[in-house]
C-alpha positions as CSV (number, residue, x, y, z in Angstrom):
1,M,0.0,0.0,0.0
2,S,1.4,3.4,-1.0
3,R,1.8,6.2,1.4
4,K,-0.5,9.1,1.1
5,P,1.2,12.3,-0.3
6,K,1.8,15.0,2.2
7,T,-0.6,17.4,0.5
8,L,-3.5,14.9,0.9
9,K,-2.9,14.6,4.6
10,K,-4.1,18.1,5.3
11,Q,-7.3,19.9,4.5
12,V,-7.7,23.7,4.6
13,A,-10.9,25.0,6.3
14,G,-12.8,22.2,7.9
15,N,-12.9,18.4,7.8
16,H,-15.9,17.7,5.6
17,Y,-13.8,15.5,3.2
18,K,-11.5,13.9,5.8
19,K,-14.4,12.1,7.5
20,L,-15.2,10.2,4.3
21,G,-14.1,6.6,3.6
22,I,-12.1,8.0,0.6
23,E,-11.5,11.6,-0.2
24,P,-13.0,12.8,-3.4
25,I,-9.6,14.0,-4.7
26,E,-8.1,10.5,-4.3
27,Y,-11.0,8.9,-6.2
28,I,-10.9,11.6,-8.9
29,L,-7.1,11.2,-9.5
30,A,-7.2,7.3,-9.3
31,N,-9.9,7.2,-11.9
32,K,-8.5,10.1,-14.1
33,L,-11.8,11.9,-14.1
34,S,-12.3,15.1,-16.1
35,Y,-12.6,18.5,-14.3
36,C,-16.4,18.5,-14.6
37,C,-16.9,14.9,-13.5
38,G,-14.4,15.4,-10.6
39,N,-16.3,18.4,-9.4
40,A,-19.6,16.5,-9.6
41,V,-18.0,13.8,-7.4
42,K,-16.8,16.4,-4.9
43,Y,-20.2,18.0,-4.6
44,I,-22.0,14.7,-4.3
45,S,-19.6,13.6,-1.6
46,R,-19.6,16.5,0.7
47,D,-22.0,17.2,3.5
48,K,-21.5,20.9,4.2
49,G,-24.2,23.5,4.1
50,S,-27.2,22.9,1.8
51,R,-27.4,19.3,0.5
52,I,-29.8,20.4,-2.3
53,D,-27.4,23.2,-3.4
54,D,-24.5,20.8,-3.6
55,L,-26.6,18.3,-5.6
56,N,-27.7,21.1,-8.0
57,K,-24.0,22.0,-8.4
58,A,-23.2,18.4,-9.2
59,I,-25.9,18.3,-11.8
60,H,-24.6,21.5,-13.3
61,Y,-21.1,20.1,-13.7
62,L,-22.5,16.9,-15.3
63,E,-24.5,19.0,-17.7
64,M,-21.3,21.0,-18.6
65,E,-19.5,17.7,-19.1
66,I,-22.1,16.5,-21.5
67,E,-22.4,19.7,-23.4
68,L,-18.9,21.0,-23.5
69,V,-16.8,17.9,-23.4
70,H,-18.9,15.5,-25.3
71,K,-20.6,18.2,-27.5
72,K,-24.1,16.9,-26.9
73,G,-26.9,19.2,-25.7
74,E,-30.5,18.2,-25.8
75,K,-29.9,14.7,-27.1
76,H,-29.9,13.4,-23.6
77,G,-33.5,14.5,-22.8
78,R,-32.7,17.6,-20.8
79,K,-34.0,20.8,-22.3
80,R,-32.6,24.1,-21.3
């Protein structure tokens, strides 16, 4: 088992990711997720403030992934 890099041992401002079984950044890097998908994972994982706001942010990042990265808009059933 590899040692955790020093920068992943600390969290600035709070512990809302440290209390998880795996930190979102570790999952994101291990799975080579895109910026948008990584942010969706981050917002789905955290439990800080308004849960509904975080879920809406995750949805927004997934919509951006579909539209900007995969160049598909309304083909996925979501109308703007």
